[in-house]
TORZA-494970 format. One line per field, with one value per residue: residue in one letter; x, y, z of N, C-alpha, C in turn. Coordinates in Angstrom, 2 decimals. Example, Ala and Ser with C-alpha at 12.3 -4.5 7.8 and 13.67 -1.06 7.14 Angstrom:
<pts>
code = c(A  S)
n.X = c(13.19  12.85)
n.Y = c(-5.69  -2.25)
n.Z = c(7.80  7.08)
ca.X = c(12.30  13.67)
ca.Y = c(-4.50  -1.06)
ca.Z = c(7.80  7.14)
c.X = c(13.20  12.90)
c.Y = c(-3.30  0.03)
c.Z = c(7.80  7.87)
</pts>
This chain:
<pts>
code = c(K  E  M  F  K  L  K  E  M  F  K  L  C  S  E  S  C  K  V  E  E  H  Q  R  A  A  T  G  D  L  L  S  G  S  F  C  T  Q  Q  M  W  H  A  P  L  T  L  T  D  L  P  S  F  G  N  V  G  H  I  N  N  A  G  H  H  F  T  C  K  H  P  G  C  G  P  L  H  H  V  L  V  V  D  K  S  G  S  M  C  R  R  D  V  S  P  E  D  H  R  L  Q  T  S  H  P  N  R  L  G  A  V  L  D  A  C  H  Q  Y  L  Q  M  R  G  G  K  S  S  N  D  V  V  S  F  V  P  F  N  D  T  A  R  A  I  I  Q  G  L  P  L  D  P  H  N  L  F  D  Q  M  R  A  V  S  A  G  G  G  T  D  F  N  N  A  L  D  C)
n.X = c(73.48  73.27  74.55  72.40  70.73  72.11  72.04  69.63  69.07  70.66  69.03  66.89  66.04  67.99  67.77  67.84  66.03  65.88  65.50  66.93  67.03  67.69  70.17  71.60  71.79  73.20  75.31  77.37  76.90  75.29  73.04  71.42  69.15  66.61  65.70  64.27  61.32  61.04  61.79  64.89  65.30  62.61  59.24  58.30  56.52  52.90  51.49  48.93  49.37  49.80  47.99  47.93  50.05  49.52  48.68  50.88  54.14  55.81  55.46  57.91  58.81  59.83  58.77  59.46  59.16  59.07  59.38  59.71  57.92  57.60  57.27  57.25  56.02  53.57  50.21  48.94  48.20  46.29  45.62  43.41  43.05  40.98  39.82  37.32  36.14  34.37  35.08  35.43  32.66  32.35  31.57  33.37  34.88  33.90  32.48  32.99  31.63  28.17  26.98  27.75  27.68  25.30  24.67  26.97  27.65  30.24  33.70  34.24  33.02  34.67  36.92  36.23  35.47  37.43  39.40  37.58  38.03  41.09  41.00  39.32  41.19  43.46  41.97  42.08  44.94  45.62  44.31  44.67  44.93  44.22  42.00  41.74  39.88  39.83  38.02  38.24  37.74  37.44  37.79  38.43  37.65  38.34  36.21  36.39  37.89  40.88  39.46  38.58  39.86  37.30  36.20  33.56  31.86  32.98  32.70  29.86  30.07  32.09  30.66  28.85  29.69  29.92  30.19  31.43  32.51  35.81  39.15  41.68  44.39  46.00  44.51  43.93  46.00  46.59  45.07)
n.Y = c(85.62  85.10  87.80  89.61  88.75  89.80  92.52  93.17  92.50  94.08  96.65  95.58  95.57  94.81  93.16  89.70  87.09  85.47  82.75  79.79  77.89  79.01  80.23  77.98  76.86  78.79  79.19  80.79  81.90  84.33  84.29  82.38  81.68  83.71  86.74  90.14  91.34  93.85  97.19  98.72  101.05  100.89  101.63  100.06  97.56  95.87  93.52  93.87  94.08  91.92  90.77  92.28  90.87  88.49  86.68  85.15  84.25  85.41  88.36  90.07  91.24  93.76  94.93  93.50  91.90  88.46  86.20  83.16  80.87  79.75  77.16  78.62  80.76  80.31  78.83  80.17  79.83  81.75  83.40  85.16  86.90  88.46  90.87  91.14  92.33  94.19  96.85  97.00  97.74  100.67  103.52  105.16  104.60  103.45  100.81  100.53  98.91  98.58  96.39  96.06  98.34  98.39  96.03  96.29  98.69  99.95  100.07  97.09  96.20  98.06  96.55  93.96  94.89  95.46  93.12  91.25  92.95  92.39  89.71  89.59  90.81  89.10  86.89  86.42  85.47  83.26  79.39  77.63  79.04  79.39  79.90  81.02  81.62  83.60  85.28  86.82  87.63  87.82  85.00  82.21  81.19  79.42  80.04  79.71  77.33  76.52  77.05  77.17  79.97  82.04  84.87  85.66  83.78  83.44  85.74  86.10  84.29  85.35  87.88  87.15  87.40  88.81  91.88  92.16  91.80  90.88  91.51  89.29  88.61  86.64  83.84  84.04  83.81  81.19  79.70)
n.Z = c(55.85  58.65  59.41  58.90  60.78  62.90  62.67  62.83  65.53  67.07  66.96  68.82  72.42  74.58  76.67  77.88  79.07  81.85  82.90  84.10  82.50  79.94  80.67  81.19  78.89  76.86  74.61  74.14  71.73  70.35  69.18  70.66  73.48  75.38  73.98  74.70  72.83  72.12  70.64  71.30  74.20  74.85  76.69  79.46  79.39  80.91  82.00  81.16  78.07  76.81  75.60  73.05  71.55  70.95  73.43  73.55  74.81  77.71  79.40  81.68  85.33  85.05  82.49  80.28  77.27  76.31  73.61  74.78  77.10  80.22  82.88  85.34  84.59  83.78  84.67  87.36  90.83  92.38  95.34  97.22  99.99  102.21  104.42  106.12  108.58  110.99  110.59  108.10  107.52  106.86  105.10  103.67  101.43  98.00  95.88  92.15  90.55  89.67  90.77  93.35  94.38  95.53  96.82  98.29  99.62  100.51  102.52  102.08  99.83  97.85  98.27  97.22  94.76  93.96  93.80  92.01  89.52  89.32  88.76  86.39  84.65  84.76  83.71  81.10  80.65  81.55  80.59  82.73  85.31  88.58  91.76  95.10  97.75  100.55  103.04  105.73  109.29  112.79  112.53  109.97  106.37  103.94  101.23  98.73  97.07  94.83  92.67  89.03  87.58  86.63  86.35  86.50  87.99  89.90  90.83  91.69  94.14  95.48  96.61  98.63  100.86  103.69  105.79  109.22  112.80  114.46  114.09  112.90  111.68  111.65  111.76  109.10  107.76  108.52  107.34)
ca.X = c(72.01  73.52  74.88  71.43  70.03  72.65  71.87  68.17  69.31  70.93  67.90  66.32  66.28  69.08  66.95  67.46  65.02  66.64  64.96  67.91  67.02  68.37  71.38  72.27  71.88  73.73  76.85  78.25  76.42  74.40  71.72  70.78  68.09  65.71  65.84  63.23  61.04  60.90  63.00  65.64  64.69  60.88  58.43  57.97  54.92  52.34  50.11  47.55  49.66  49.95  46.88  48.65  51.27  48.35  48.92  52.22  55.26  55.20  56.16  58.40  58.28  60.50  58.16  59.93  58.34  59.70  58.55  59.48  57.24  58.32  56.44  56.95  55.50  52.43  49.58  49.14  47.06  45.72  45.05  42.96  42.66  40.42  39.32  35.98  35.88  33.75  35.79  34.80  31.46  32.54  31.53  33.99  35.33  32.55  32.88  32.65  30.74  26.92  25.92  28.47  27.30  23.72  24.92  27.73  28.47  31.52  35.13  34.23  32.49  35.78  37.89  35.59  35.51  39.40  39.27  36.72  38.83  41.91  40.62  39.39  42.34  43.94  40.79  42.52  46.22  45.77  43.03  45.08  44.82  43.39  41.67  41.33  39.37  39.88  37.61  38.42  37.41  38.17  37.74  38.93  37.38  38.66  35.22  36.71  39.32  41.50  38.47  39.16  39.57  36.46  35.82  31.93  31.37  33.53  32.25  28.72  30.82  32.66  29.41  28.05  30.43  29.33  31.57  31.17  33.17  36.82  39.98  42.82  44.90  46.81  43.55  43.84  47.61  46.87  43.77)
ca.Y = c(85.86  85.35  88.88  90.04  88.74  90.35  93.96  93.17  92.25  95.34  97.47  95.56  95.76  93.34  92.13  88.51  86.15  85.07  81.91  79.34  76.97  79.53  80.55  76.50  76.56  79.42  78.50  82.07  82.27  85.53  84.31  81.30  82.33  84.28  88.41  91.02  91.72  95.18  97.98  99.33  102.00  101.03  101.84  99.12  96.87  95.30  92.00  94.05  94.53  90.69  90.32  92.69  90.08  87.19  86.13  84.44  84.19  86.47  89.62  90.10  92.21  94.93  95.32  93.21  90.60  87.27  84.72  81.81  80.33  78.26  76.71  79.76  82.14  79.91  78.57  80.70  80.11  83.50  83.54  86.47  86.98  89.83  91.30  91.48  92.62  95.27  98.27  97.11  98.28  101.96  103.99  106.25  104.77  102.87  99.93  101.16  97.95  98.97  95.74  95.82  99.81  98.32  95.06  96.54  100.47  100.52  99.48  95.32  96.46  98.22  95.43  93.04  95.40  95.32  91.91  91.18  93.73  91.65  88.54  89.99  91.24  87.80  86.23  86.18  85.46  81.40  79.23  76.99  79.84  78.89  80.91  80.52  83.33  83.20  86.09  86.83  88.80  86.94  83.68  82.48  79.84  79.34  80.00  79.27  77.20  76.15  76.98  77.27  81.48  82.24  86.12  85.68  82.79  83.89  87.32  85.84  83.71  86.22  88.62  86.51  87.93  90.20  92.62  92.30  90.97  91.13  91.37  88.35  88.23  84.85  83.14  84.08  83.09  79.99  79.14)
ca.Z = c(56.62  59.88  59.78  58.99  62.20  63.98  62.82  63.58  66.60  67.64  67.26  69.80  73.73  74.78  78.22  78.24  79.58  83.21  83.39  84.48  81.28  79.06  81.33  80.67  77.37  76.41  74.46  73.63  70.74  70.47  68.76  71.27  74.44  74.43  74.25  74.84  71.51  71.82  70.24  72.34  75.16  74.92  77.75  80.56  79.36  81.79  81.79  80.06  76.94  76.42  74.25  71.88  71.52  70.79  74.39  73.12  75.74  79.13  80.38  83.21  86.35  84.53  81.65  78.89  76.21  75.50  73.02  75.28  77.79  81.23  83.94  86.39  84.24  83.20  85.51  88.56  91.81  92.82  96.79  97.76  101.56  102.40  105.65  106.46  109.85  111.22  109.99  106.41  107.08  106.89  103.98  103.23  99.89  97.44  94.72  91.16  90.09  90.27  91.67  94.66  95.09  96.06  98.36  99.23  99.45  101.75  102.53  101.55  98.62  97.15  98.07  96.40  93.34  93.29  93.91  90.77  88.39  89.17  87.93  85.33  84.06  84.89  83.06  79.45  80.48  81.37  80.94  83.85  86.57  89.89  92.55  96.28  98.41  101.86  103.53  107.21  110.41  114.03  112.10  108.35  106.21  102.27  100.74  97.18  97.04  93.64  91.75  87.68  86.86  85.76  87.29  86.72  88.50  91.18  91.73  92.57  95.59  96.62  96.76  99.59  101.80  104.57  106.87  110.88  113.75  115.02  113.07  113.20  110.33  111.97  111.45  107.91  107.27  109.02  106.86)
c.X = c(72.09  74.10  73.47  70.55  70.57  72.63  70.75  68.13  69.87  69.84  66.94  66.63  67.11  68.93  66.91  66.62  66.10  66.23  66.29  68.00  67.97  70.19  72.49  72.29  72.67  75.17  77.78  77.68  75.19  73.03  70.82  70.01  67.12  65.74  64.17  62.90  60.85  62.24  63.50  65.35  63.10  60.41  58.21  56.46  54.63  51.59  49.25  47.91  49.99  48.95  47.41  49.78  50.67  48.82  50.52  53.66  54.71  56.25  56.79  58.10  58.82  59.99  58.80  59.20  58.88  58.78  58.46  58.41  57.65  56.86  55.88  56.13  53.62  51.19  49.70  48.16  47.14  44.91  44.60  42.26  41.99  39.74  37.83  35.46  34.93  33.83  35.69  33.54  31.52  32.33  32.21  34.97  34.07  33.13  32.45  31.66  29.38  25.87  26.49  27.92  26.04  23.86  25.93  28.69  29.47  32.84  35.12  34.04  33.26  36.61  37.41  35.76  37.19  39.66  38.62  37.52  40.31  41.91  39.75  39.94  43.51  43.41  41.74  43.89  46.39  44.94  43.48  45.19  43.91  43.03  41.05  40.67  39.04  39.49  37.74  37.77  38.18  38.15  38.13  38.51  37.62  37.10  35.23  37.94  39.91  40.33  39.43  39.09  38.79  35.48  34.35  31.44  31.95  33.23  30.93  29.02  31.09  31.43  28.54  28.57  30.11  30.09  30.74  32.14  34.68  37.89  41.22  43.44  45.79  45.76  43.69  45.01  47.12  45.77  44.37)
c.Y = c(85.89  87.12  89.92  89.83  89.18  91.71  93.92  93.09  93.40  96.41  96.96  95.73  94.33  92.92  90.90  88.04  85.45  83.71  81.08  78.09  78.04  79.96  78.89  76.30  77.67  79.07  79.91  82.18  83.19  85.33  83.13  82.36  83.50  86.31  89.12  91.35  92.91  96.12  98.28  100.34  101.95  101.33  100.19  98.57  95.97  94.09  92.49  94.26  92.98  90.18  90.80  91.96  88.67  85.98  84.98  85.07  84.97  87.66  89.68  91.13  93.67  95.17  94.77  92.08  89.78  86.06  83.55  81.80  79.46  78.20  77.96  80.82  81.73  79.64  79.17  80.28  81.54  82.90  84.82  86.57  88.35  89.98  91.51  91.67  93.88  96.55  97.99  97.53  100.04  102.47  104.97  106.04  103.38  101.98  100.69  100.41  98.58  97.89  95.52  97.60  99.38  97.17  95.48  97.84  100.97  99.73  98.13  95.41  96.88  97.57  93.95  93.30  95.34  94.13  91.18  91.88  92.82  90.53  89.01  90.32  89.83  86.66  85.60  85.40  83.74  80.84  77.93  77.53  79.26  79.94  80.31  82.10  82.99  84.85  86.18  87.74  87.90  85.35  83.80  81.12  80.35  78.82  79.38  78.93  76.07  75.96  77.60  79.35  81.61  83.50  85.98  84.81  82.97  84.82  87.21  84.95  84.51  87.38  88.26  87.10  88.97  90.78  92.54  91.61  91.27  91.24  90.31  87.97  86.35  83.72  82.88  83.37  81.82  79.03  78.37)
c.Z = c(58.21  60.23  59.68  60.09  63.25  63.97  63.37  64.62  67.53  67.88  68.08  71.28  74.24  75.94  77.55  79.55  81.09  83.65  83.50  83.39  80.20  79.31  81.16  79.63  76.39  76.24  73.63  72.51  70.53  70.25  69.60  72.56  73.69  74.93  74.19  73.17  71.19  71.35  71.82  73.05  75.16  76.42  78.59  79.95  80.57  81.22  80.58  78.63  76.55  75.14  73.11  71.24  71.08  71.88  74.49  74.24  77.05  79.01  81.09  83.87  85.55  83.44  80.18  78.05  75.76  74.98  73.97  76.96  79.12  82.32  84.85  85.80  83.44  84.42  86.94  89.54  92.53  94.18  97.24  99.26  101.73  103.69  105.38  107.78  110.08  111.01  108.62  106.05  106.74  105.33  103.23  101.85  99.44  96.22  93.34  90.61  90.64  91.19  93.06  95.12  95.97  97.47  99.07  99.40  100.24  101.70  101.73  100.27  97.31  97.05  97.62  94.91  92.54  92.83  92.14  89.42  88.00  88.27  86.94  84.32  83.71  84.21  81.43  79.30  80.49  81.83  82.28  85.26  87.55  90.97  94.04  96.87  99.92  102.92  105.33  108.57  111.92  113.39  110.61  107.65  104.31  101.95  99.27  97.19  95.90  92.75  90.43  87.80  86.18  86.78  87.33  87.69  90.17  91.85  92.36  93.85  96.33  97.28  98.01  100.65  102.69  105.83  108.23  111.46  113.50  113.86  113.33  111.76  110.56  111.58  109.85  107.15  107.48  108.04  105.28)
</pts>
C-alpha cells in the first residue's frame, strides 16, 4: 500500500507548501506535508482555476495547487486605493462595463471597472473576505471600510465617486 502511494506521488509535481506548520511537522516521511496536486511539469495555475478544485485548498503565487488551507491563505482584506484627481477625467481609455460607459466614460471609469472585475474574481474565493475603498485626490476618505466582499453592492457605492481636484498620494496612504 505504501509503495503504491509512493509510485503515484512520483507522477506528481514535487512542489511542497512552504507554510511553516508543514516544515515543523516534517519527520522525514515522504508522505507527510502537503504537495502540489498537479502532474509533473504542469502549467502554472491562477486563482481563477480554484473553482475547478471545488474551492478546496489554495493556489500559491507560483501556480501550484495544495489541498491544505492556512489562515494566511484564507480571508483577505482588500484595500482599493483609487486616484480620482482631475486627470482621471481624460477619455483616452474607457470602461468595458456599460453602466460605467454612461456614468464614467473616462480613466476613472476604467479603474472602477477593473476594481469591479477584481472583486468579482475574488467573490467566490472566500466568503469571509472584506473590502475597503479609498478614493483620493488632494484629500482622501475611505468610503467603504471593512465591508463583506459583495461585488454588486460595493460596485454601486464605488460608482458614486467622481473625478476632480489635485493629486496627493500621501493622504491616501495615511487614510
